[in-house]
C-alpha positions as CSV (number, residue, x, y, z in Angstrom):
1,M,43.9,-12.2,-66.5
2,D,40.7,-12.6,-68.5
3,I,37.9,-10.7,-66.9
4,D,34.3,-10.8,-68.1
5,W,33.4,-7.2,-67.5
6,K,29.9,-7.5,-68.9
7,T,29.0,-10.2,-66.4
8,I,30.6,-8.3,-63.5
9,I,28.7,-5.1,-64.4
10,W,25.4,-7.0,-64.8
11,Q,25.8,-8.8,-61.4
12,Q,26.3,-5.6,-59.6
13,F,23.8,-3.5,-61.5
14,G,21.3,-6.3,-61.2
15,A,21.9,-6.4,-57.4
16,A,21.2,-2.7,-57.2
17,I,17.9,-3.3,-59.1
18,D,17.0,-6.2,-56.9
19,T,17.6,-4.1,-53.8
20,L,15.2,-1.5,-55.2
21,D,12.8,-4.4,-55.9
22,D,13.0,-5.4,-52.2
23,T,11.9,-1.9,-51.1
24,I,8.9,-2.0,-53.4
25,V,7.9,-5.5,-52.4
26,L,8.3,-4.7,-48.7
27,C,6.5,-1.3,-48.8
28,P,3.1,-1.6,-47.1
29,D,0.2,0.1,-48.8
30,H,0.0,2.8,-46.1
31,L,3.5,3.9,-46.9
32,W,3.1,3.9,-50.7
33,T,2.5,7.7,-50.7
34,A,4.6,8.5,-47.7
35,V,6.8,11.5,-48.2
36,L,10.6,11.0,-48.1
37,W,11.4,14.7,-48.5
38,D,9.8,18.0,-49.4
39,D,10.1,18.8,-53.0
40,P,9.6,22.4,-54.2
41,D,7.9,21.2,-57.4
42,G,5.2,19.3,-55.4
43,A,4.7,16.9,-52.6
44,E,4.2,13.9,-55.0
45,Y,7.8,14.2,-56.2
46,G,9.0,13.2,-52.7
47,Q,6.6,10.3,-52.2
48,F,7.7,6.7,-52.1
49,W,5.9,5.6,-55.3
50,F,7.4,8.5,-57.3
51,V,11.0,7.9,-56.1
52,A,10.6,4.3,-57.2
53,Y,9.2,5.4,-60.6
54,H,11.8,8.1,-61.0
55,T,14.6,5.5,-60.4
56,L,13.1,3.2,-63.0
57,F,12.6,5.9,-65.6
58,W,16.3,6.8,-65.4
59,I,17.4,3.2,-65.7
60,D,15.2,2.9,-68.8
61,L,16.5,6.3,-70.2
62,Y,20.2,5.6,-69.6
63,L,19.9,2.2,-71.2
64,A,18.4,3.9,-74.3
65,G,21.4,6.2,-74.2
66,Y,19.5,9.3,-75.5
67,Y,17.1,11.9,-74.0
68,E,15.4,13.5,-77.0
69,G,12.5,11.3,-78.2
70,F,12.7,8.9,-75.3
71,T,9.4,7.6,-74.1
72,P,8.8,5.1,-71.2
73,P,6.3,2.3,-71.9
74,A,2.6,2.8,-71.2
75,P,1.1,3.7,-68.8
76,F,4.0,5.8,-67.7
77,I,4.3,9.3,-68.9
78,R,7.2,11.6,-69.3
79,G,7.4,15.1,-68.1
80,R,4.4,15.3,-65.8
81,L,2.8,13.5,-63.0
82,P,0.0,11.0,-63.6
83,E,-3.5,11.8,-62.3
84,K,-3.0,9.4,-59.5
85,P,0.0,7.6,-58.1
86,Y,1.2,4.6,-60.1
87,T,0.3,1.3,-58.3
88,K,2.7,-1.0,-56.8
89,E,1.9,-3.6,-59.5
90,Q,2.6,-1.0,-62.3
91,I,5.9,-0.1,-60.7
92,Q,6.8,-3.8,-60.3
93,T,6.0,-4.4,-63.9
94,Y,8.2,-1.5,-64.9
95,L,11.0,-2.8,-62.7
96,A,10.8,-6.2,-64.4
97,H,11.0,-4.5,-67.8
98,C,14.0,-2.4,-66.8
99,R,15.7,-5.3,-65.2
100,H,15.3,-7.4,-68.3
101,K,16.4,-4.5,-70.5
102,C,19.5,-3.9,-68.4
103,Q,20.5,-7.6,-68.4
104,S,20.0,-8.0,-72.1
105,T,21.7,-4.7,-72.9
106,L,24.8,-5.5,-70.8
107,E,25.0,-9.1,-72.0
108,G,24.9,-7.9,-75.6
109,L,27.3,-5.0,-75.1
110,T,29.8,-4.6,-77.8
111,E,33.0,-2.6,-77.6
112,E,31.5,-0.1,-80.0
113,R,28.4,0.4,-78.0
114,A,30.3,0.6,-74.7
115,N,32.4,3.4,-76.1
116,Q,29.5,5.2,-77.7
117,H,29.4,8.9,-76.6
118,C,26.2,9.8,-74.6
119,T,25.4,13.5,-74.1
120,F,22.9,14.7,-71.5
121,A,22.6,18.3,-70.3
122,W,24.1,17.2,-66.9
123,I,26.8,14.7,-68.1
124,E,28.7,13.5,-71.1
125,A,30.2,10.0,-70.8
126,S,30.6,6.7,-72.7
127,F,27.6,4.4,-72.7
128,V,29.2,2.0,-70.3
129,E,30.1,4.8,-67.9
130,M,26.5,6.0,-68.0
131,Q,25.4,2.5,-66.8
132,L,27.8,2.8,-63.8
133,Y,26.5,6.3,-63.2
134,C,22.9,4.9,-63.3
135,M,23.8,2.0,-61.0
136,R,24.9,4.5,-58.4
137,H,21.6,6.4,-58.8
138,V,19.6,3.2,-58.3
139,Q,21.7,2.4,-55.1
140,E,21.1,5.9,-53.8
141,H,17.3,5.8,-54.1
142,A,17.0,2.2,-52.9
143,A,18.8,3.4,-49.8
144,H,16.4,6.3,-49.4
145,L,13.4,4.0,-49.7
146,S,14.8,1.3,-47.4
147,F,15.6,4.0,-44.8
148,L,12.0,5.3,-44.8
149,L,10.7,1.8,-44.5
150,T,13.0,0.9,-41.6
151,Q,12.0,4.1,-39.8
152,H,8.5,2.8,-39.9
153,G,9.4,-0.6,-38.5
154,V,9.4,-2.5,-41.8
155,T,11.9,-5.4,-41.7
156,G,13.0,-8.1,-44.1
157,F,15.8,-6.4,-45.9
158,D,19.0,-8.3,-46.7
159,W,22.2,-7.5,-48.6
160,V,22.0,-8.4,-52.2
161,A,25.5,-9.5,-53.2
162,Q,24.8,-10.2,-56.9
163,A,21.9,-10.1,-59.3
164,R,19.3,-12.7,-58.4
165,N,18.1,-15.4,-60.8
166,T,14.7,-14.7,-62.2
167,T,11.7,-17.0,-62.5
168,A,9.8,-17.6,-65.7
169,S,7.4,-14.7,-64.8
170,G,10.3,-12.3,-64.7
171,H,10.2,-11.8,-60.9
172,T,13.3,-12.2,-58.9
173,S,13.6,-15.1,-56.6
174,L,14.9,-14.7,-53.1
């Protein structure tokens, strides 16, 4: 049996990212700063916008495969909160960046890169295992965000079976 693992991993990782995208698109403005949970480091860390940003930051980081020296693209900052919440448009732009980076990284994955050892303070794993670990992280936070939205009567969610096709602008099509 010949299995295209890169395509399979992308289809499922992309579906997780598209599920996260759905929560961001469906989030009404009045819930953008809604609190999902109390965080001892500050209320902002439990807000909808931050959970979305946090999820994207870790996609970007794990696709890089290293922690030291990693910097997200502007206007995003590492290690501290921005002066005001990132906008929905900024988060959607970062999501498109991460989605493209994920797809191109997985499509170009070599055996050597897949087996590359990644070390973070909380986990050591091969590069490909880090991507599966990250996919689970995306699914977890997409579920948190969709749960908050459904508690507030937001509808329009649907199961994403595989990564969606993208338009020329980089946005996913439904």
